[in-house]
Backbone as CSV, one residue per row, in Angstrom:
resi,resn,N_x,N_y,N_z,CA_x,CA_y,CA_z,C_x,C_y,C_z
1,MET,-18.217,13.687,-0.446,-18.665,13.039,0.781,-19.535,11.822,0.472
2,MET,-20.419,11.951,-0.490,-21.256,10.813,-0.861,-20.400,9.648,-1.356
3,ALA,-19.361,9.940,-2.135,-18.495,8.884,-2.649,-17.814,8.136,-1.506
4,GLU,-17.430,8.854,-0.456,-16.796,8.226,0.696,-17.763,7.286,1.406
5,GLN,-18.980,7.742,1.632,-19.994,6.899,2.268,-20.294,5.695,1.392
6,PHE,-20.333,5.934,0.093,-20.646,4.883,-0.853,-19.568,3.818,-0.863
7,SER,-18.287,4.228,-0.858,-17.219,3.236,-0.848,-17.243,2.447,0.465
8,THR,-17.617,3.103,1.555,-17.755,2.396,2.827,-18.865,1.359,2.732
9,LEU,-19.984,1.730,2.111,-21.087,0.792,1.939,-20.660,-0.393,1.075
10,ALA,-19.952,-0.131,0.005,-19.464,-1.207,-0.861,-18.519,-2.120,-0.080
11,GLU,-17.626,-1.526,0.682,-16.667,-2.302,1.476,-17.388,-3.143,2.536
12,GLU,-18.355,-2.549,3.220,-19.128,-3.299,4.233,-19.876,-4.465,3.592
13,THR,-20.412,-4.231,2.413,-21.145,-5.288,1.709,-20.219,-6.440,1.360
14,ILE,-19.062,-6.122,0.822,-18.087,-7.157,0.447,-17.612,-7.909,1.681
15,ASN,-17.313,-7.187,2.757,-16.864,-7.837,3.992,-17.941,-8.746,4.564
16,TYR,-19.195,-8.299,4.520,-20.309,-9.116,4.997,-20.382,-10.411,4.193
17,GLN,-20.247,-10.302,2.883,-20.315,-11.489,2.037,-19.184,-12.466,2.345
18,LYS,-17.989,-11.950,2.531,-16.844,-12.814,2.848,-17.063,-13.511,4.190
19,LYS,-17.461,-12.738,5.186,-17.657,-13.265,6.539,-18.736,-14.355,6.574
20,ASN,-19.780,-14.176,5.769,-20.907,-15.100,5.787,-20.916,-16.073,4.603
21,ASP,-19.824,-16.082,3.829,-19.710,-16.955,2.666,-20.972,-16.877,1.803
22,MET,-21.375,-15.654,1.489,-22.614,-15.418,0.748,-22.301,-14.925,-0.656
23,PRO,-22.656,-15.697,-1.672,-22.419,-15.247,-3.049,-23.342,-14.086,-3.432
24,ASP,-22.973,-13.399,-4.494,-23.762,-12.256,-4.966,-25.217,-12.630,-5.233
25,THR,-25.439,-13.810,-5.804,-26.815,-14.206,-6.120,-27.675,-14.277,-4.865
26,ALA,-27.146,-14.838,-3.793,-27.909,-14.956,-2.540,-28.145,-13.586,-1.915
27,LEU,-27.129,-12.733,-1.919,-27.293,-11.401,-1.338,-28.299,-10.586,-2.144
28,ALA,-28.186,-10.621,-3.460,-29.124,-9.883,-4.310,-30.554,-10.356,-4.057
29,PHE,-30.730,-11.652,-3.936,-32.057,-12.205,-3.658,-32.594,-11.665,-2.339
30,ASN,-31.768,-11.673,-1.312,-32.178,-11.176,0.003,-32.474,-9.683,0.006
31,LEU,-31.783,-8.934,-0.837,-31.980,-7.488,-0.914,-33.088,-7.104,-1.896
32,HIS,-33.592,-8.080,-2.637,-34.643,-7.848,-3.644,-34.176,-6.904,-4.749
33,ILE,-32.917,-7.105,-5.171,-32.380,-6.363,-6.315,-31.716,-7.371,-7.252
34,SER,-31.448,-6.952,-8.476,-30.801,-7.858,-9.425,-29.312,-8.001,-9.097
35,VAL,-28.738,-9.105,-9.547,-27.299,-9.327,-9.347,-26.510,-8.221,-10.056
36,GLU,-26.977,-7.832,-11.236,-26.300,-6.764,-11.979,-26.308,-5.461,-11.184
37,ARG,-27.428,-5.157,-10.559,-27.532,-3.933,-9.748,-26.573,-4.019,-8.557
38,LEU,-26.521,-5.170,-7.908,-25.602,-5.366,-6.784,-24.163,-5.154,-7.240
39,HIS,-23.801,-5.713,-8.397,-22.444,-5.538,-8.926,-22.132,-4.065,-9.152
40,ASN,-23.099,-3.329,-9.707,-22.884,-1.900,-9.962,-22.680,-1.123,-8.669
41,ILE,-23.405,-1.488,-7.638,-23.264,-0.809,-6.347,-21.924,-1.174,-5.703
42,LYS,-21.575,-2.455,-5.715,-20.315,-2.884,-5.102,-19.098,-2.327,-5.829
43,SER,-19.176,-2.223,-7.148,-18.045,-1.710,-7.925,-18.042,-0.181,-7.984
44,MET,-19.079,0.414,-7.402,-19.247,1.856,-7.339,-19.410,2.465,-8.730
45,GLU,-19.923,1.683,-9.672,-20.241,2.216,-10.999,-21.481,3.096,-10.937
46,SER,-22.365,2.815,-9.974,-23.533,3.670,-9.783,-23.848,3.763,-8.299
47,ASP,-24.424,4.888,-7.917,-24.797,5.102,-6.524,-26.092,4.356,-6.216
48,PRO,-26.196,3.817,-5.007,-27.470,3.203,-4.631,-28.521,4.284,-4.413
49,THR,-29.763,3.944,-4.662,-30.840,4.872,-4.330,-30.904,4.966,-2.806
50,PRO,-31.561,5.989,-2.268,-31.698,6.051,-0.810,-32.325,4.775,-0.223
51,ASP,-33.317,4.218,-0.896,-33.939,2.976,-0.417,-32.961,1.808,-0.453
52,GLU,-32.212,1.683,-1.540,-31.226,0.603,-1.643,-30.163,0.747,-0.559
53,LYS,-29.703,1.977,-0.362,-28.677,2.233,0.660,-29.171,1.811,2.037
54,ARG,-30.382,2.212,2.361,-30.965,1.871,3.666,-31.123,0.348,3.812
55,THR,-31.608,-0.304,2.773,-31.813,-1.751,2.802,-30.492,-2.493,2.969
56,ILE,-29.501,-2.082,2.210,-28.191,-2.735,2.293,-27.580,-2.526,3.678
57,GLU,-27.639,-1.295,4.168,-27.080,-1.015,5.495,-27.751,-1.866,6.571
58,GLN,-29.056,-1.977,6.511,-29.765,-2.776,7.522,-29.370,-4.246,7.425
59,PHE,-29.117,-4.715,6.228,-28.802,-6.127,6.045,-27.375,-6.466,6.465
60,VAL,-26.414,-5.625,6.105,-25.003,-5.971,6.353,-24.478,-5.518,7.694
61,ARG,-25.243,-4.705,8.426,-24.732,-4.210,9.720,-25.302,-4.994,10.874
């Protein structure tokens, strides 16, 4: 179940970036995380922490 929510979060993040023409560097800056961390979350290599998940959801929704 967590993986499903996580893939939805990754998909929402990617869609938000496409819609707003926002590169990873700008999004990472706005989220106060590193670009590498953003890549790991978007590629689903690692799960976001509860704080990261909440921050990303608030930003992209």
